[in-house]
C-alpha positions as CSV (number, residue, x, y, z in Angstrom):
1,M,125.1,101.0,175.3
2,K,122.9,102.9,172.8
3,L,124.5,102.7,168.9
4,I,123.0,104.2,165.5
5,L,124.1,102.1,162.8
6,Y,123.7,102.6,159.4
7,M,123.6,99.9,156.1
8,D,123.0,100.6,152.4
9,V,120.1,98.6,150.4
10,Y,119.7,98.4,147.2
11,Q,118.0,96.4,144.0
12,G,119.7,92.7,144.4
13,W,120.4,93.1,147.7
14,K,120.9,89.9,149.5
15,P,120.8,89.4,153.6
16,E,123.8,87.6,153.7
17,H,126.3,89.9,152.6
18,C,124.8,92.8,154.8
19,C,127.2,94.7,157.3
20,A,126.2,97.5,159.2
21,M,128.5,100.6,160.2
22,P,128.6,103.1,163.0
23,N,130.0,105.6,161.1
24,P,130.3,105.1,156.8
25,T,132.1,107.7,155.2
26,W,130.9,106.5,151.4
27,A,128.0,108.0,150.1
28,P,124.7,106.2,149.8
29,P,125.0,103.9,146.4
30,V,123.2,105.5,143.5
31,G,119.6,103.8,143.2
32,G,120.2,102.5,146.7
33,K,119.1,103.7,150.3
34,R,121.0,104.0,153.7
35,I,119.4,102.9,156.5
36,A,119.4,103.4,160.3
37,F,118.8,102.1,163.2
38,D,119.1,102.0,167.0
39,V,120.6,99.6,168.9
40,V,120.4,99.0,172.6
41,I,123.3,96.4,174.0
42,P,123.3,95.3,177.9
43,D,126.3,97.1,179.2
44,Y,126.8,93.4,181.0
45,L,127.5,92.1,177.5
46,I,130.0,95.0,177.0
47,A,133.5,92.8,177.4
48,P,136.6,92.2,175.1
49,H,135.8,88.2,175.1
50,V,132.1,88.1,174.8
51,D,130.5,86.8,171.6
52,V,126.3,86.6,172.0
53,K,123.4,87.2,169.7
54,V,121.2,89.8,170.9
55,Q,118.0,90.1,170.3
56,E,117.0,93.3,168.5
57,S,113.5,94.7,167.8
58,S,114.2,98.3,166.4
59,T,112.7,99.7,163.4
60,A,114.7,101.4,160.9
61,R,114.1,104.5,159.2
62,E,115.7,105.9,155.7
63,V,118.3,108.6,156.2
64,T,118.9,111.2,153.7
């Protein structure tokens, strides 16, 4: 399954507080940027009781 996720970054942003969303309904922060990145999750990992870290190496791009 391929997902497109969005994340807002801004001055003072800390990675430990990041959160990626599949469908943000708010505007990007003033002075910040919204980036998008693709995540591919193998179908066999999509199940109700799976909690597995997936190695992802995609490139983020700015969304305007």
